[in-house]
C-alpha positions as CSV (number, residue, x, y, z in Angstrom):
1,M,183.8,73.0,236.7
2,W,184.2,70.6,239.7
3,D,181.3,68.3,239.0
4,S,183.6,65.8,237.0
5,I,187.1,65.2,239.0
6,M,189.7,62.8,239.2
7,T,192.8,62.7,241.8
8,A,196.2,64.2,240.5
9,R,197.8,60.5,241.0
10,E,194.7,59.1,238.5
11,A,195.1,61.8,236.0
12,S,199.1,61.5,235.8
13,V,199.0,57.8,235.5
14,E,196.3,58.2,232.8
15,L,198.5,60.4,230.9
16,G,201.2,57.7,231.1
17,K,203.3,59.9,233.3
18,N,204.8,59.8,236.7
19,P,202.1,59.4,239.5
20,K,203.5,62.8,240.9
21,Y,203.4,64.3,237.8
22,V,200.3,66.4,238.1
23,Y,201.2,67.5,241.7
24,L,204.8,68.6,240.5
25,L,203.0,71.0,237.5
26,W,200.6,72.1,240.5
27,R,203.3,72.6,242.9
28,R,205.6,74.6,240.5
29,G,203.0,76.7,239.4
30,S,203.0,75.7,235.9
31,D,201.0,77.6,233.6
32,V,200.3,74.6,231.4
33,L,197.7,73.8,234.0
34,L,194.2,75.3,233.2
35,K,193.1,78.0,235.5
36,D,191.6,76.9,238.9
37,S,191.2,73.2,237.7
38,V,193.7,71.8,240.2
39,Q,192.8,71.9,243.9
40,M,193.9,70.3,247.3
41,K,191.1,69.2,249.4
42,G,192.3,67.8,252.7
43,S,195.5,65.5,251.6
44,T,194.3,64.9,248.1
45,L,194.9,66.9,245.2
46,L,192.1,67.0,242.8
47,I,191.9,68.0,239.1
48,T,189.2,68.7,237.0
49,R,187.9,66.8,234.0
50,Q,188.6,69.9,231.9
51,G,191.7,70.2,233.4
52,F,192.8,66.6,232.7
53,E,191.7,67.0,229.3
54,H,193.6,69.9,228.8
55,L,196.8,68.6,229.7
56,K,196.0,65.8,227.6
57,L,196.0,67.4,224.7
58,I,199.1,69.2,225.4
59,A,201.2,66.2,226.1
60,N,199.8,64.7,223.0
61,E,201.1,67.4,221.1
62,G,204.5,67.1,222.5
63,S,205.7,70.3,221.8
64,H,205.7,71.5,225.2
65,K,208.1,70.5,227.7
66,L,205.7,70.3,230.9
67,I,208.6,69.7,233.7
């Protein structure tokens, strides 16, 4: 699962959201994040490619309020 990763900031920007978007979801314990797809390593928050793709689908649906 952790073979393809990106930073939370990169993922947020690629989703067209505020750079802190994924961080805020993680910090609030949002259930829209794929289980075990986001992890803090040192001072960098990372998200798996699978977790990013999952968020992208939900964000594109537009039917869920993520924050």
